[in-house]
C-alpha positions as CSV (number, residue, x, y, z in Angstrom):
1,M,42.4,-3.2,33.3
2,T,39.4,-0.9,32.9
3,G,37.5,-1.8,29.8
4,L,38.3,-5.5,29.7
5,L,35.7,-7.9,30.2
6,P,36.3,-10.0,33.3
7,W,35.9,-13.5,31.4
8,R,38.9,-12.4,29.2
9,L,41.1,-11.9,32.0
10,G,43.3,-14.7,33.2
11,R,44.7,-15.6,36.6
12,C,47.1,-12.7,36.3
13,G,44.6,-10.1,35.8
14,N,45.7,-9.3,32.5
15,S,44.5,-10.1,29.2
16,C,44.7,-13.9,28.4
17,S,48.3,-13.7,27.0
18,C,50.1,-14.5,30.4
19,G,50.8,-18.2,29.3
20,Q,49.5,-19.3,33.0
21,R,47.9,-22.5,33.5
22,G,44.1,-21.6,33.2
23,C,44.5,-19.0,30.6
24,P,43.3,-19.7,27.0
25,G,46.6,-17.9,25.7
26,P,46.7,-15.8,22.5
27,G,44.3,-17.0,19.5
28,K,42.5,-19.6,21.1
29,A,39.3,-17.5,20.7
30,R,39.8,-17.4,16.8
31,G,36.7,-18.1,14.7
32,A,34.4,-17.2,17.7
33,V,33.1,-13.9,15.7
34,T,32.8,-16.1,12.5
35,A,30.7,-18.7,14.1
36,E,28.3,-16.2,15.9
37,F,27.8,-14.5,12.4
38,A,27.2,-17.7,10.8
39,V,24.5,-18.4,13.4
40,A,22.8,-14.7,13.1
41,L,23.1,-14.3,9.4
42,P,20.1,-16.7,8.6
43,A,18.0,-14.9,11.1
44,V,18.9,-11.3,9.8
45,L,18.2,-12.5,6.2
46,L,14.8,-13.9,7.1
47,L,13.9,-10.5,8.6
48,L,15.1,-8.6,5.7
49,A,13.0,-11.0,3.5
50,L,9.9,-10.5,5.8
51,L,10.5,-6.6,5.6
52,L,10.6,-6.6,1.9
53,A,7.5,-8.8,1.7
54,G,5.6,-6.3,3.8
55,A,6.7,-3.4,1.7
56,A,5.7,-5.2,-1.4
57,A,2.2,-5.9,0.0
58,G,1.8,-2.2,1.2
59,A,2.5,-1.3,-2.5
60,T,0.4,-3.8,-3.9
61,Q,-2.5,-2.6,-1.5
62,L,-1.9,1.1,-2.3
63,R,-2.3,0.2,-6.0
64,L,-5.2,-1.7,-5.5
65,E,-6.9,1.2,-3.5
66,E,-6.1,3.5,-6.3
67,A,-7.5,1.4,-9.1
68,A,-10.7,0.8,-7.1
69,L,-11.3,4.7,-6.6
70,A,-10.7,5.4,-10.1
71,G,-12.9,2.7,-11.6
72,A,-15.7,3.9,-9.1
73,R,-15.0,7.2,-10.3
74,A,-15.2,6.5,-14.0
75,L,-18.7,4.6,-13.5
76,A,-20.0,7.6,-11.4
77,R,-19.2,9.7,-14.4
78,G,-21.3,7.3,-16.7
79,E,-18.7,5.6,-18.2
80,S,-19.4,2.0,-19.5
81,P,-18.2,-0.9,-17.3
82,A,-15.7,-2.2,-19.8
83,A,-13.9,1.2,-19.5
84,A,-14.0,1.2,-16.0
85,E,-12.5,-2.4,-16.0
86,A,-9.9,-1.0,-18.7
87,I,-8.9,1.6,-16.1
88,V,-8.7,-0.8,-13.1
89,S,-6.4,-3.1,-15.1
90,R,-4.2,-0.4,-16.3
91,L,-3.8,0.9,-12.6
92,A,-3.9,-2.3,-11.0
93,G,-2.0,-4.6,-13.5
94,A,-3.1,-7.3,-15.7
95,S,-2.9,-10.1,-13.0
96,A,-5.5,-8.0,-11.0
97,T,-9.3,-9.1,-11.2
98,A,-12.0,-6.6,-11.0
99,A,-15.7,-6.9,-9.9
100,I,-18.4,-4.3,-10.7
101,A,-21.9,-4.2,-8.7
102,A,-24.5,-1.7,-9.0
103,E,-27.0,-1.3,-5.8
104,G,-29.7,1.2,-6.8
105,E,-27.9,4.4,-7.2
106,W,-24.5,3.2,-5.7
107,V,-21.8,1.5,-7.6
108,N,-19.2,-0.7,-6.0
109,V,-15.8,-1.7,-7.4
110,T,-13.9,-4.5,-5.7
111,V,-10.4,-5.1,-6.9
112,A,-8.2,-8.0,-5.8
113,D,-4.6,-9.3,-6.7
114,K,-1.9,-11.2,-5.1
115,V,1.3,-9.9,-3.6
116,A,4.2,-9.8,-6.1
117,G,7.6,-10.9,-5.3
118,T,9.3,-14.4,-4.2
119,L,7.7,-14.6,-0.9
120,G,4.3,-13.5,-2.2
121,S,4.1,-16.2,-4.6
122,A,5.4,-18.7,-2.2
123,V,2.6,-17.3,0.4
124,P,-1.0,-17.3,-1.0
125,W,-1.6,-13.4,0.0
126,T,-4.5,-11.9,-1.8
127,L,-5.1,-8.3,-1.0
128,T,-8.5,-6.7,-1.8
129,A,-9.6,-3.2,-2.2
130,R,-13.3,-1.8,-2.4
131,A,-14.5,1.5,-3.6
132,S,-18.2,2.7,-3.5
133,T,-19.9,5.8,-5.0
134,R,-23.0,7.4,-6.2
135,I,-23.7,7.5,-9.8
136,E,-23.6,11.4,-10.8
137,T,-25.0,11.3,-14.2
138,A,-28.6,11.3,-14.9
139,G,-28.2,8.8,-18.0
140,A,-26.3,6.3,-16.0
141,R,-28.8,6.4,-13.0
142,G,-31.9,6.0,-15.4
143,S,-34.0,9.0,-13.8
144,A,-34.6,12.3,-14.9
145,I,-32.2,14.0,-12.7
146,P,-31.3,17.7,-14.1
147,G,-27.4,18.0,-14.8
148,P,-25.6,21.2,-14.3
149,P,-27.1,24.4,-15.4
150,T,-26.2,25.7,-18.9
151,H,-25.4,29.3,-20.1
152,D,-28.8,30.0,-20.9
153,Q,-30.2,29.1,-17.5
154,I,-27.9,30.9,-15.3
155,P,-29.0,34.5,-15.1
156,A,-26.6,37.6,-15.9
157,G,-24.9,39.9,-13.3
158,P,-23.9,39.5,-10.0
159,P,-26.1,37.5,-7.5
160,W,-27.0,40.6,-5.5
161,Q,-28.5,42.6,-8.3
162,R,-30.6,39.5,-9.2
163,N,-34.4,39.4,-8.6
164,R,-35.2,36.8,-6.2
165,S,-38.3,35.7,-7.4
166,S,-37.5,35.5,-11.4
167,G,-33.7,35.3,-11.4
168,T,-33.6,38.2,-13.6
169,V,-31.2,41.2,-13.0
170,A,-33.0,44.3,-11.6
């Protein structure tokens, strides 16, 4: 008698197979599990679809962020905007759009795309990523900022043996 649920017991105190009046008898609860499963299945499938759409949105957002960072790095190195857009489209996909804006010595790359997948196309979900960086090259900035020193400009010898005023080796 332990382990049985109280609503499954008949008047006799046993499982409902005694045949007494008020006991449902054997086999009267057939199909109850199937009906409960049929009711719960759409909710479980909806939850699974939402989880998959969330995973697709997360993957799309990461892809957009990587593309925006790569495009901003390319522009900071002095590459052309067309080359940066090619890098962005290669990393983010052909459906992504890129916008490049320069503000002084800063460059901004904004990448946008819709979420892929069945639920992503049904819901108008547009994700955006933006990356900003300073332009590093002198030619791209338009000023005469010196680049890294060449071998001719670096004094020979270890730093502790160099003359501090002229940079020559003592």
